[in-house]
N, C-alpha and C positions, 0 to 999 in steps of 0.2 A: 571457204568453209569455216575458218577460224577468224573471221573478220568481225569488227565491231565499229561503231561510229561514235565519234566524240563531238559533243556540242561545246563550243568555246565562245566566250565573250570577247568581242573585237577589241574593246578599249584596254582591257587589263590582261587578256590572255588566260583568264581563269577558266578552268574546266567546269562547265555547268552540269553535264551529265555524260555518262557512258551508256550507249544504247546498243542492244543486240540486234535491233531491226532498223533499217534505214527509214521506215515510215515513222518510227518514234522520234528519230533525230530530226526529221523534217517538221514534225509537230512541235518539238521544243524550240526550233528556230522560228517558227511562225508566231510564237508568243511575243517575240521582240525582233522583227525582221532587220531592223537597222543596226542592232548591236550584237547579233549572234551569227555564227556560221558553224557548219559541221564538216568533218572530214573522216575519211575511212582509215582505220588502223588495222594492222595485221598482227597476229600473234605468230612469232617464229618459233616453231616447235624444237628447233635444234638447240635453243638456249635454255630449255627446261632440263633441270638436273634432278633425278630421283635419288633420294637418300634413304637407305634402309638401315635401321638401328635395332639391335636386340639388346635389351638390358633386363636386369632383374626388377620386378615391379614393386619391390619393397624399398623403403628408405634405408640408407646405410645404418642408422642407429637402431633399427628394429631387427637386425639380423641375429644378434646374440641375446635378445631379451627373452625371458621365459614367458609362457602363456599365462593369461590371467585366470585365476582359479577361485576367487572369492564368490560365494553365492550371495545373491541379493536378499533373500528372505531372512537370513540370520543377521546380517550386518545392518539391515535397515532398522530393525527393532532396537538394536543397541544404541544407535546414533540419535534417536529421537529425544528431544528435550521435554522434561516434565514441566508442569506449571510453576513449580517452586525453583526451577533451575534457570530462571531468567537472568540474563547478563545485564548488569547495570553499568552504564558508562558515565563517568564523572570527569568532566574536563578540568 
């Protein structure tokens, strides 16, 4: 039920593919019959550990900060540069 097939290169032992269906593993082996083989792997469900964690979804630094209150319409007009307010950089 929880089995899968692993296609392995014979000379190096490198895993080529993990296949959920044996037909797919056979197809991958047929691409290079002399250098590949496949084997069946089983998932052992007893080794799976479920961990449940409950935390606050805010970052620690944001807990005590006040809410942002500045409106965009008033502050935007004050921060615009006029044509005569160009900044000149002299090295």
